[in-house]
C-alpha positions as CSV (number, residue, x, y, z in Angstrom):
1,M,89.1,156.0,89.4
2,L,89.9,158.3,92.3
3,P,87.2,160.5,93.8
4,S,87.7,164.2,93.3
5,V,89.2,166.3,96.0
6,E,86.0,168.2,96.5
7,Q,84.3,165.0,97.8
8,H,86.6,164.9,100.9
9,S,86.4,167.1,104.0
10,P,89.4,169.3,104.9
11,A,90.2,167.0,107.8
12,E,90.2,164.0,105.5
13,R,92.5,165.8,103.0
14,Q,94.8,166.8,105.9
15,H,94.9,163.2,107.1
16,E,95.8,162.0,103.6
17,V,98.6,164.5,103.3
18,E,100.0,163.4,106.6
19,R,99.8,159.8,105.6
20,L,101.6,160.5,102.3
21,R,104.3,162.5,104.1
22,A,104.9,159.6,106.5
23,Q,105.1,157.2,103.6
24,L,107.6,159.4,101.8
25,D,109.7,159.6,104.9
26,E,109.7,155.8,105.1
27,L,110.6,155.3,101.5
28,S,113.5,157.9,101.8
29,K,114.9,156.1,104.8
30,A,114.6,152.7,103.0
31,L,116.4,154.1,100.0
32,E,119.2,155.5,102.2
33,T,119.6,152.2,104.0
34,R,119.7,150.3,100.7
35,E,122.4,152.6,99.4
36,V,124.6,152.3,102.4
37,V,124.2,148.5,102.6
38,G,125.2,148.3,99.0
39,Q,128.3,150.4,99.6
40,A,129.3,148.3,102.6
41,T,128.7,145.1,100.7
42,G,131.0,146.5,97.9
43,I,133.7,147.3,100.4
44,L,133.6,143.8,101.8
45,M,133.6,142.3,98.4
46,V,136.8,144.2,97.5
47,T,138.6,143.8,100.9
48,N,137.7,140.1,101.3
49,K,137.7,139.2,97.6
50,S,134.3,137.7,98.1
51,S,131.0,137.4,96.2
52,L,128.0,139.7,96.7
53,D,126.3,137.0,98.7
54,Q,129.3,136.3,100.8
55,A,129.7,140.0,101.6
56,F,126.1,140.4,102.5
57,Q,126.3,137.3,104.7
58,E,129.2,138.8,106.5
59,L,127.2,142.0,107.2
60,L,124.4,139.8,108.6
61,R,126.9,137.8,110.7
62,R,128.3,141.0,112.2
63,S,124.8,142.3,112.8
64,K,123.8,139.2,114.7
65,A,127.1,138.9,116.6
66,T,126.8,142.4,117.9
67,N,123.0,142.5,118.2
68,R,122.9,145.7,116.1
69,K,120.9,146.7,113.0
70,L,122.5,145.7,109.7
71,C,122.2,149.3,108.5
72,D,124.1,150.5,111.5
73,I,126.9,148.0,110.8
74,A,126.9,149.1,107.2
75,R,127.1,152.8,108.1
76,E,130.0,152.2,110.5
77,L,131.9,150.3,107.8
78,V,131.4,152.9,105.2
79,A,132.3,155.7,107.6
80,N,135.5,153.9,108.6
81,M,136.5,153.6,104.9
82,S,136.1,157.4,104.4
């Protein structure tokens, strides 16, 4: 059971609000990254006639070969298809 809000000082409540906002921001970014990686994987599946695993492995290969984040490779691929 959670303690009531009244048991915490204003500074503690403010700290918790900031922590929750940071967590929300992280989760939003993770969701956006997952979405774009899924789109890029789908593009590779269609263009290369490959499986989901093969397409994801191709994204990983491109990421490693260029020393760039996988999500950046995925965003670029999706943008180039638009």
